[in-house]
C-alpha positions in Angstrom: -19.7 189.6 191.8 -16.6 186.7 191.5 -15.4 184.6 194.1 -13.1 185.8 196.2 -9.7 184.8 196.5 -8.0 182.0 199.1 -4.8 183.7 200.3 -5.3 187.2 201.2 -3.1 189.6 203.7 -4.8 192.1 205.0 -1.8 195.0 205.9 -1.3 197.1 208.2 0.8 200.5 208.1 -0.2 203.4 210.8 2.5 205.4 210.5 2.8 207.9 212.5 4.1 211.9 211.3 6.9 211.9 213.9 8.5 208.6 211.6 10.6 209.8 208.8 12.2 208.7 205.2 8.3 206.3 205.1 8.4 204.5 201.6 12.1 205.5 201.7 13.3 201.5 200.9 9.9 200.4 199.0 11.0 197.9 195.9 8.5 196.9 193.5 10.4 194.3 192.3 10.7 193.2 196.2 7.5 193.5 197.5 5.8 191.8 194.7 9.0 188.6 194.8 8.2 188.0 199.0 4.5 187.7 198.5 4.5 185.7 195.4 7.0 183.2 197.0 4.4 183.2 200.2 2.0 182.4 197.8 0.0 185.6 197.9 -2.7 186.4 195.4 -5.1 189.6 197.3 -3.6 192.1 199.6 -5.0 195.2 201.4 -2.9 198.4 200.7 -3.7 201.8 202.9 -5.3 204.8 200.8 -5.0 206.6 204.8 -4.8 205.0 207.9 -5.7 205.7 212.1 -3.6 208.0 212.3 -5.4 210.4 209.1 -2.1 210.7 206.7 -2.8 209.5 203.2 -0.5 207.5 200.9 -0.6 208.7 198.4 -0.8 211.8 195.6 -4.4 213.3 197.0 -6.0 217.2 197.3 -5.8 217.2 200.7 -3.7 219.2 203.2 -3.1 215.4 204.8 -0.7 213.4 203.1 1.9 212.3 205.0 4.7 214.6 206.1 7.4 212.2 205.9 6.3 210.0 202.4 9.4 209.7 200.2 7.2 208.0 197.4 3.4 208.2 195.7 3.3 204.8 197.5 0.2 203.3 197.2 0.1 204.0 193.8 3.2 202.2 192.8 2.0 199.1 195.1 -1.4 198.5 193.0 1.0 199.1 189.8 3.2 196.3 191.0 0.8 193.9 192.1 -1.7 194.1 189.0 0.7 193.1 186.9 1.4 190.2 189.0 -2.2 189.2 188.6 -2.5 190.2 192.6 -5.6 191.4 194.0 -5.3 195.3 195.5 -8.5 196.3 197.8 -7.7 199.5 199.7 -7.9 200.4 203.4 -9.6 203.2 204.5 -10.0 204.7 208.1 -13.2 205.5 209.2 -14.2 205.8 212.4 -10.1 206.6 214.2 -8.7 209.5 212.7 -5.9 211.1 214.7 -5.4 214.5 212.1 -9.2 214.7 212.2 -9.8 214.3 215.5 -6.9 217.1 216.5 -7.9 219.5 213.4 -11.4 218.9 214.0 -12.1 218.5 217.5 -16.2 218.7 216.6 -16.4 215.8 215.3 -15.7 213.5 218.2 -17.7 211.1 219.8 -19.3 212.6 222.8 -21.3 209.9 225.9 -23.6 211.0 228.0 -21.0 212.5 230.8 -20.0 214.7 228.5 -16.7 212.6 227.5 -14.7 211.8 224.6 -14.9 208.6 224.0 -12.1 205.7 222.1 -9.8 203.9 223.2 -7.4 206.6 224.5 -10.3 209.4 224.9 -7.4 211.7 227.0 -5.2 213.9 225.0 -2.1 212.3 227.4 -2.9 208.9 227.1 -1.3 207.2 223.8 -4.3 206.2 221.3 -6.9 206.9 219.4 -10.4 208.6 219.6 -13.8 208.2 218.3 -15.3 210.2 215.0 -19.3 210.4 215.3 -20.8 209.3 212.4 -22.8 212.1 212.9 -21.3 215.3 212.4 -20.3 216.4 209.0 -16.5 213.8 208.9 -18.5 211.1 206.8 -18.6 213.8 204.9 -15.0 214.1 204.7 -14.3 210.0 204.3 -16.2 210.5 200.6 -14.8 213.5 199.4 -11.7 210.9 200.6 -12.8 208.4 199.1 -14.4 209.6 195.8 -10.4 210.8 195.2 -8.5 207.2 195.8 -11.5 206.2 192.9 -11.2 209.2 190.5 -6.6 208.5 190.8 -7.7 204.7 190.3 -10.5 203.5 189.0 -11.3 200.9 187.5 -7.0 199.9 189.6 -9.2 200.3 192.5 -10.3 196.6 193.6 -12.1 197.1 196.4 -12.9 199.4 200.1 -12.2 198.0 202.9 -13.4 200.6 204.9 -12.2 200.3 209.2 -13.8 200.6 212.5 -17.3 200.7 212.2 -19.1 201.5 215.0 -20.5 204.2 217.6 -20.4 204.6 220.8 -21.0 207.5 222.2 -23.5 209.7 220.9 -24.4 212.5 222.9 -22.6 215.2 220.8 -24.7 218.1 219.4 -24.8 216.0 215.7 -26.3 213.7 218.0 -28.6 215.2 219.8 -30.4 216.8 217.1 -30.7 214.0 215.1 -32.3 212.3 218.6 -35.2 215.0 218.3 -35.1 214.6 214.4 -35.6 211.0 215.1 -38.0 211.6 218.2 -36.2 209.2 220.1 -34.8 210.4 223.6 -31.7 210.8 224.6 -31.5 210.0 228.0 -33.1 206.2 226.8 -30.5 202.9 226.1 -32.8 201.4 224.3 -32.8 204.8 222.4 -29.4 205.6 222.2 -28.7 202.2 220.8 -31.2 202.5 217.8 -29.4 205.9 217.3 -26.0 204.2 216.8 -27.8 201.7 214.5 -28.7 204.1 212.1 -25.6 205.9 212.0 -23.4 202.7 210.6 -26.7 202.0 208.7 -26.7 205.0 207.1 -22.8 205.5 207.1 -22.9 202.8 205.1 -25.2 203.6 202.8 -24.1 206.8 202.2 -20.2 205.1 201.5 -21.7 202.7 199.4 -23.3 204.4 197.2 -20.5 207.0 196.8 -18.5 203.7 195.6 -20.4 202.2 193.4 -21.5 205.3 191.2 -17.9 204.9 190.8 -16.9 201.9 190.4 -19.6 199.3 190.4 -17.0 196.5 190.2 -15.1 197.4 193.4 -15.6 195.1 196.3 -16.7 197.0 198.8 -16.7 195.8 202.9 -17.4 198.0 206.3 -15.6 196.5 209.2 -16.4 196.5 213.3 -14.6 193.7 214.2 -17.4 191.5 214.1 -20.7 190.0 211.9 -24.0 189.3 213.7 -27.3 189.9 213.1 -27.7 193.7 212.8 -26.0 193.1 210.0 -29.1 191.5 208.0 -30.1 195.3 207.7 -26.9 196.5 207.0 -26.0 193.7 203.5 -26.7 195.8 200.3 -24.0 198.5 200.6 -21.3 195.0 201.0 -20.2 192.9 198.5 -18.8 190.1 201.0 -18.1 189.9 204.8 -14.7 189.8 206.2 -14.7 188.4 209.7 -11.9 189.8 212.0 -11.1 187.4 214.8 -7.4 187.1 215.9 -7.2 184.3 218.4 -4.8 185.8 219.8 -6.1 189.5 220.0 -8.3 189.2 222.2 -11.2 186.9 219.7 -10.5 184.3 221.1 -10.5 180.9 219.2 -14.5 180.4 219.5 -15.1 183.3 218.3 -14.8 182.9 214.5 -16.6 179.3 214.8 -19.6 181.3 216.2 -19.9 183.8 214.0 -18.6 182.4 210.7 -21.6 180.1 211.3 -24.1 182.7 211.2 -21.7 185.1 208.4 -22.2 182.2 205.6 -26.0 182.0 206.1 -25.9 185.7 204.9 -25.5 184.8 201.1 -22.4 186.4 200.7 -19.3 185.1 200.3 -16.7 184.6 203.1 -13.2 185.6 204.1 -11.8 185.0 207.5 -9.1 187.3 209.0 -6.2 186.4 211.6 -3.5 187.8 211.7 0.9 186.4 211.4 0.9 188.4 215.0 1.6 186.4 218.5 -1.0 188.3 219.9 -2.8 191.5 219.0 -3.1 194.1 215.9 0.1 196.5 215.1 3.0 194.8 217.1 6.5 194.9 215.1 8.5 191.5 215.3 5.6 189.5 216.6 5.5 185.8 215.0 2.8 183.1 215.7 3.8 179.8 216.0 3.2 178.3 212.4 0.9 175.2 213.7 -0.9 177.7 215.0 -1.5 180.1 211.2 -2.0 176.6 209.9 -5.2 175.6 212.3 -6.5 179.1 212.1 -6.9 179.0 208.4 -7.3 175.9 207.2 -10.5 176.7 210.1 -11.4 178.5 207.3 -11.1 176.5 204.3 -13.1 173.4 206.6 -16.3 176.0 207.2 -16.6 177.0 203.2 -14.7 181.1 203.9 -11.1 182.2 202.1 -8.4 183.2 204.6 -6.5 186.5 205.1 -3.9 187.0 207.3 -2.9 190.5 208.9 0.5 192.0 209.1 2.3 195.6 209.2 3.8 196.8 206.9 7.4 198.5 207.8 7.7 202.8 208.5 10.2 201.8 204.8 7.9 200.5 203.2 9.6 196.9 203.1 7.8 193.2 204.2 9.6 191.4 206.7 11.1 188.4 205.6 10.3 186.3 208.1 6.5 186.7 208.3 6.2 185.8 204.5 8.1 183.0 205.1 5.4 181.7 208.3 2.8 182.7 205.2 3.9 181.0 202.7 4.4 178.1 204.8 0.8 178.2 205.1 -0.4 179.5 201.9 1.2 177.0 200.0 -0.9 174.3 202.0 -3.9 176.2 201.0 -3.4 176.8 197.3 -2.6 172.9 197.5 -6.4 172.3 198.9 -8.3 175.6 197.1 -9.7 172.7 194.4 -11.8 170.9 196.8 -12.8 174.5 198.7 -13.6 176.3 195.7 -17.1 176.8 195.1 -17.5 175.0 198.5 -20.8 175.3 200.7 -21.2 174.0 204.1 -23.2 171.1 204.2 -25.4 171.4 207.9 -28.4 170.2 209.8 -28.9 171.9 213.1 -29.6 175.2 213.6 -29.2 177.2 216.3 -30.5 180.0 217.0 -28.2 182.8 217.7 -29.0 185.5 220.7 -27.3 188.3 219.2 -30.3 189.4 217.7 -32.1 188.8 220.7 -29.3 190.6 223.3 -27.0 193.0 222.6 -24.1 191.1 224.4 -21.0 193.3 225.8 -19.3 190.7 224.2 -18.4 189.3 221.2 -19.9 186.0 222.0 -23.1 185.1 224.0 -22.4 182.3 226.4 -25.4 180.3 225.6 -23.7 181.1 222.0 -20.5 179.4 222.8 -21.6 177.2 225.5 -23.7 175.4 222.0 -20.9 175.6 219.9 -18.4 174.1 221.8 -21.7 171.0 222.0 -22.4 170.9 218.6 -18.1 171.1 217.8 -17.2 168.5 220.2 -20.0 166.2 218.7 -19.3 166.7 215.9 -22.8 167.9 214.4 -23.0 169.8 211.5 -24.7 173.4 212.4 -25.1 176.6 211.3 -26.1 179.9 213.9 -29.8 182.2 212.0 -31.2 184.6 213.3 -35.4 184.9 213.8 -35.5 185.8 208.9 -34.2 182.5 208.4 -35.1 179.2 206.8 -35.7 176.8 209.4 -37.0 174.0 206.2 -33.9 172.8 205.1 -32.5 171.8 208.6 -33.6 168.7 211.0 -33.1 170.2 214.0 -33.7 173.8 215.8 -31.5 174.3 219.2 -32.4 177.6 221.2 -30.5 178.5 224.0 -31.2 179.0 227.2 -32.6 182.4 226.8 -34.4 183.7 223.2 -37.9 184.4 223.7 -40.8 183.3 221.0 -42.4 186.1 220.0 -44.7 187.0 216.6 -43.7 185.1 213.3 -40.9 183.3 214.7 -43.0 181.5 216.7 -45.5 180.6 214.4 -42.5 179.7 211.5 -41.9 177.7 214.9 -44.9 176.1 215.6 -44.5 175.3 211.5 -41.4 173.7 211.9 -42.8 171.3 214.8 -45.8 170.7 212.9 -43.4 169.5 209.8 -41.8 167.0 211.0 -38.7 169.2 213.1 -37.1 168.5 216.0 -36.4 170.8 218.4 -34.3 171.5 222.2 -34.8 174.3 224.2 -33.6 175.4 227.7 -34.1 177.6 231.0 -36.6 180.5 229.2 -36.0 180.5 226.0 -39.8 180.4 224.3 -41.3 181.3 227.4 -44.3 183.1 227.4 -46.1 184.3 230.9 -46.8 180.8 232.2 -46.2 178.3 229.3 -44.2 177.8 226.6 -43.9 179.0 222.9 -44.4 176.0 221.7 -47.4 174.8 219.6 -48.7 171.9 222.1 -45.8 171.4 224.5 -47.2 170.4 227.6 -45.4 171.9 229.7 -46.2 175.0 232.3 -44.1 177.3 233.8 -44.0 177.9 237.3 -41.5 180.3 238.2 -37.8 180.3 238.9 -36.3 177.0 240.6 -36.2 177.3 244.7 -32.0 176.8 244.7 -28.9 177.8 243.0 -27.1 175.5 242.6 -28.8 172.2 242.8 -29.3 168.6 241.3 -30.3 166.8 237.9 -30.3 162.8 238.1 -30.9 161.8 234.5 -32.9 158.4 233.4 -30.8 155.8 231.6 -32.9 158.0 228.3 -29.7 161.0 228.9 -26.6 158.2 230.6 -25.6 155.1 232.1 -25.4 157.0 235.6 -28.9 156.9 236.6 -28.5 156.5 240.0 -26.4 159.6 239.7 -26.8 163.2 240.2 -24.9 166.3 238.4 -24.3 170.3 239.8 -26.4 172.2 237.9 -25.1 175.7 239.2 -27.1 178.0 236.6 -30.1 178.7 237.9 -33.4 176.9 236.3 -36.7 177.5 236.2 -39.4 175.9 238.0 -41.6 173.7 235.4 -44.8 171.3 235.7 -45.7 168.2 233.2 -49.0 168.3 232.2 -49.1 163.9 231.3 -48.2 164.1 227.7 -44.1 164.5 228.1 -41.6 162.3 229.5 -39.9 163.2 232.2 -35.8 162.7 231.6 -34.3 163.8 234.2 -35.3 164.7 237.9 -34.8 167.7 240.1 -32.8 167.3 242.9 -32.0 169.7 246.2 -29.2 170.5 248.2 -29.7 170.8 252.2 -30.1 174.8 251.7 -28.3 178.0 249.9 -24.8 179.6 251.6 -25.3 182.1 252.9 -23.3 183.5 255.7 -24.9 182.0 258.9 -25.2 178.7 257.1 -23.0 177.1 254.5 -20.8 174.1 254.0 -17.8 173.6 252.9 -15.5 175.5 250.3 -18.8 175.9 247.9 -21.7 174.6 247.9 -24.7 172.2 250.1 -24.9 169.0 249.1 -27.7 166.5 247.5 -30.4 166.1 250.4 -33.0 164.5 248.2 -34.7 165.4 245.3 -37.7 168.2 244.3 -39.5 166.2 242.1 -39.5 168.5 240.1 -38.9 167.5 236.0 -35.3 169.2 234.6 -35.6 167.3 231.0 -39.1 166.9 229.8 -39.5 165.5 225.9 -42.7 165.3 224.0 -42.8 164.3 220.7 -39.3 165.4 219.1 -38.9 168.6 221.5 -36.9 167.7 224.5 -36.6 171.0 227.3 -34.0 171.2 229.8 -34.7 174.2 232.9 -31.8 175.2 233.5 -29.3 177.2 231.3 -27.4 174.1 230.1 -25.6 175.6 227.1 -24.6 178.8 229.2 -23.6 176.1 231.9 -21.3 174.4 229.5 -19.4 177.9 228.3 -18.9 178.8 231.6 -17.9 175.6 234.0 -17.2 173.2 230.8 -18.3 170.0 233.1 -18.2 167.4 230.2 -22.1 165.9 232.3 -23.3 168.6 231.2 -22.4 168.5 226.9 -23.1 164.6 227.3 -26.4 164.9 228.4 -27.6 167.5 225.1 -25.4 165.4 223.0 -27.8 162.5 224.2 -30.6 164.3 223.7 -30.0 164.8 220.2 -29.2 161.9 219.8 -32.9 160.7 220.6 -34.1 163.2 218.0 -31.9 162.9 215.8 -30.3 159.4 216.1 -28.1 159.7 212.5 -26.3 162.6 212.8 -24.7 163.0 209.2 -21.1 162.4 210.2 -19.9 160.0 213.1 -16.5 159.8 214.0 -14.7 157.8 216.5 -11.4 159.9 218.2 -11.0 162.7 221.2 -13.5 165.7 221.7 -10.7 168.5 220.2 -11.0 166.2 217.1 -13.4 168.6 214.4 -15.5 167.8 211.4 -17.1 170.0 209.1 -18.6 168.6 205.5 -18.7 171.0 202.3 -20.1 170.5 199.2 -19.1 171.0 195.7 -22.0 171.2 194.1 -21.0 171.6 189.8 -18.3 168.6 190.7 -20.6 167.0 192.7 -18.7 166.3 195.7 -19.1 166.2 199.0 -15.8 166.8 201.5 -15.4 165.7 204.6 -12.7 168.4 206.7 -10.8 166.7 209.8 -9.0 169.3 212.1 -6.9 168.5 215.0 -5.1 171.3 216.4 -5.2 171.8 221.0 -5.1 175.3 222.1 -3.3 175.6 224.9 -3.8 178.7 227.7 -0.4 179.5 228.4 -0.3 183.2 228.1 -2.1 184.8 230.8 -5.8 186.3 228.8 -4.8 184.4 225.9 -4.5 180.5 223.9 -2.0 180.3 221.4 -1.8 176.4 219.9 2.3 175.5 219.4 2.4 172.0 217.5 0.3 169.1 215.7 -1.3 166.7 217.7 -1.3 163.6 214.7 -4.0 161.2 215.4 -3.6 157.1 214.0 -6.9 154.4 212.5 -9.7 156.6 213.1 -12.8 155.4 211.5 -15.1 158.2 209.9 -18.8 157.3 209.5 -20.4 159.4 206.9 -24.2 159.5 205.8 -24.0 159.8 201.6 -24.1 157.2 198.3 -21.3 158.2 197.3 -19.3 155.4 196.0 -14.8 157.2 195.7 -13.6 158.2 198.5 -10.2 160.0 198.6 -7.4 161.3 201.1 -7.4 165.5 199.9 -4.4 166.5 198.9 -2.8 163.2 199.6 -4.3 161.4 196.9 -4.8 158.6 198.8 -7.5 156.4 198.0 -9.4 155.4 200.4 -11.5 152.0 200.9 -15.8 152.1 201.6 -17.2 149.7 203.4 -21.2 150.8 203.3 -23.8 150.0 206.2 -26.5 150.7 205.8 -27.0 154.9 204.9 -23.5 155.4 205.8 -20.1 155.1 204.3 -17.7 153.7 206.8 -14.1 154.7 205.7 -10.5 154.5 207.6 -8.4 157.3 208.3 -4.7 155.9 208.6 -3.4 159.1 210.0 -4.7 163.1 210.5 -1.6 165.5 211.0 -3.3 168.2 211.6 -5.2 168.8 208.8 -6.9 166.6 205.8 -10.1 166.2 203.5 -11.8 163.1 202.9 -13.8 163.4 199.2 -16.4 161.2 198.0 -17.2 161.4 194.8 
């Protein structure tokens, strides 16, 4: 499968049957000219939308009642003439036409209610379709018609809303019985959800490949997590839907892409041009925000996709494509140093999502670890229990992750080979011991107080006479005399209750408990508190700095070192064929201006940045500017000075 294109648009077209003249002003030349001026080289176009309507000639009865032309066919013909690729969108999980005409195909929850963002028939919005029902046969039939109609012109397929919520329809109850599962058991319900999604993915992928082996395939559920590993044979690539102002936030993509790119498929990041989330007409985010989002994708070894929405009459909004073009011109300039590039990392973080199904898109321990490492400019991936650990120098096991079976053995082998490990909280806890072979520490129980306090030694901080509040409850452990104590637990006078409390939040320090808070044995460091979750929830820099100091103790020579504010991001990619190492520097700062989301409006330039990179390459330039940089050698490091960073630049070593 060829490499994905870099400058894509995902063109929504969910158009009500109450709107007349659909496609009436579509002009192929104007459509393509708008895309070309915006430097777009791929656009996802609609076959069937969430309303259930089809936007091309079809044998099915649900051609949009007011469609004035064979819209999808005309769009594809015009785009292909301009060498613009055209994957085809087909809705799956939401289809209002199917919901109305086949209510027996709707998902039902365990209370017997219909599921969806708007399950009530008197509220606007979508209802969820049941993948155990014959509805999937309809999805396949409609997809096969698209394949027969467009043949090799069907460049690929984007199937949307691929998840299941309610699993108590008559169809699902029959599946529970067939699989020997208990419909009242939450774990069994989750298992059936996975079975239904995986079976759907395989059936639809098989149908596509039977008629067009070259077509790309992606099934979208709004997130890419560890469950995807089992489904990978039914995907050609991965698309990470992540609209920062649309509910995902600015940390979702950095976490998710660091996992997705490890799965061996080409990755595409997807944001939107909207000021907030999907489906807003005449809504525009600031140019700096779209720059940050797209250039972050390049910095993570990913391609770019920007979501837009077509007006029902078939016209593209000029202001939208001025915005997209202003960013995609920059992406185009950077492509020579991004094509074929792969991220270079040295730290692996075990992905907590694999072990606990989170109700949110981001597990807090993942979030805390990602923020700490990004702010420390470390190069890292999120990995699952099946990942190869041999290429990493440090493994982080944050807060809540059990080590069992083969994973425990492989972590033990990693440590035996000289790999470093940081773990925390209840991670690796096995009855009264920890599942890190040889670690000379015994578990006693939970620490008696919360919040309590941590006093570091000079090994972790210069503030050795100070205590730092630890907001989340930690674990009480006993040092069996084989580990070094790097920090000690201090206790409050008492915990806060209705009948004895002090001040507004918690009681102050009373004295030390003598319990260890941070322990080191060889290249293994353990934090007794769930420090990654603590940082995610409370964002106290001292907690991050303790972890970064621990990393320096066991990995003192990181791949990159940059003197600059913690808002400055640095990532490393490698173009093997060209023999290049590329350091991406990004500096955009999201601000909490909306009630529920952050925005980026301004670039914040930085000056005279000293960058140290562990490489023996002898030539460095700033790209795409083409400025030659002087390299000063400092042992294993090449040291360069970046005179000015205005948003994003790349230091290319070759």
